[in-house]
C-alpha positions, -999 to +999 in steps of 0.1 A: -404+153-651-429+125-657-440+132-619-440+168-627-459+164-659-486+150-638-485+173-609-490+197-634-520+186-652-534+179-622-530+212-604-544+229-636-574+202-639-582+207-601-577+245-604-599+248-631-628+232-614-623+245-581-605+274-566-606+289-525-608+319-505-581+334-482-607+347-461-606+325-431-633+354-414-657+342-442-689+332-419-701+309-443-670+290-441-673+292-405-709+283-404-697+249-425-667+239-404-686+240-368-703+203-377-666+195-377-655+213-346-684+199-325-677+159-337-636+169-327-626+166-363-607+186-384-623+210-408-617+206-443-597+227-461-612+263-482-625+252-510-648+272-535-664+266-573-651+280-604-676+306-604-655+320-580-627+325-602-652+345-626-663+364-594-629+374-588-615+385-625-650+402-627-640+424-597-609+440-607-588+445-633-557+437-610-539+406-618-548+374-594-535+342-592-544+311-574-521+291-548-522+256-531-506+245-501-496+209-506-496+197-469-528+213-458-551+207-494-558+243-492-564+264-517-571+305-522-572+336-546-551+363-540-550+395-563-523+418-567-520+448-538-486+464-549-464+462-576-426+470-575-410+465-604-406+432-609-420+420-578-457+416-572-472+417-542-505+397-533-524+398-503-556+385-486-579+400-460-567+377-434-532+397-438-514+372-455-489+379-481-473+368-511-442+383-527-434+369-563-411+376-587-416+368-621-445+342-613-415+329-584-420+332-548-397+350-529-413+356-495-446+353-476-458+366-448-489+354-422-484+316-427-463+309-400-426+297-410-425+319-436-398+322-462-390+363-448-365+366-478-346+349-506-316+353-532-328+340-562-316+359-591-291+334-601-316+308-604-345+331-618-323+335-642-317+303-656-358+296-654-366+323-673-340+318-701-352+286-701-315+276-696-295+241-684-269+253-662-264+250-618-273+283-597-268+294-562-302+298-544-306+314-506-339+310-485-344+328-453-364+314-425-376+330-394-373+307-363-400+302-333-374+324-312-375+348-340-339+345-356-334+346-389-317+314-401-300+313-438-296+282-458-279+283-492-286+256-517-272+246-553-295+242-580-297+221-614-317+231-640-331+207-667-355+217-695-384+197-703-415+196-730-439+220-739-473+221-720-505+244-723-513+263-691-552+273-694-568+292-661-590+321-657-573+347-691-543+322-688-543+306-723-505+302-734-482+273-735-446+276-717-415+254-713-414+229-681-381+235-661-369+216-634-344+229-608-330+202-580-312+215-549-296+205-519-278+220-492-264+211-459-299+220-445-318+193-472-328+191-506-358+196-529-371+201-564-391+231-579-406+228-613-420+259-633-438+266-670-421+294-686-436+310-718-423+324-744-418+361-721-394+349-699-433+346-674-433+317-653-473+310-660-470+278-634-447+264-604-446+244-576-422+257-551-409+245-523-412+274-495-396+258-462-398+228-437-427+242-421-450+252-449-437+224-480-448+233-511-465+260-524-482+254-559-488+291-577-512+298-609-518+328-623-555+335-631-544+369-645-507+383-654 
């Protein structure tokens, strides 16, 4: 839990200072990347200023979230483009998409090694009710030969302290929840902050072996 709290606080602080755009076709970013390309150095991950968070929230009244991929240190903002009950689809101009259910990632598209679908109902129920217990969690991924593989995990839920989450229009306290999951294909630990309404207002979630951990931080619910 100490590790999660440090990571959560670091995430909130860093996202409060910087956000990022998921538009990989941004000509400004392309120009900035040229010196690194010419020197055969890998360009840095896309990062923009906190001012762009304000710009996004001013440009739309739809829900928006900041996502961060830990493996690449890339951060990007996505706006809701579709909603079906508790399921929200967030998209970018580069045709990447992330589907959330009550704040937890249930599928991704366009990133490579995507989480095609999941069976998260039992796990999500314990997380949202801030309950201790165990739940089965199933993740499905697409292989390089276009085959879908399914992995089943048993997750143990533990509760932690109340922590503040402040970014964009979100300013709430929530209960820290930790899901320690293990199965035949490996193990991982997801962490969530859940408000009094059962909304996940901050999360660090394992997406798969290719993508690793995603951090999710709503700017507007």
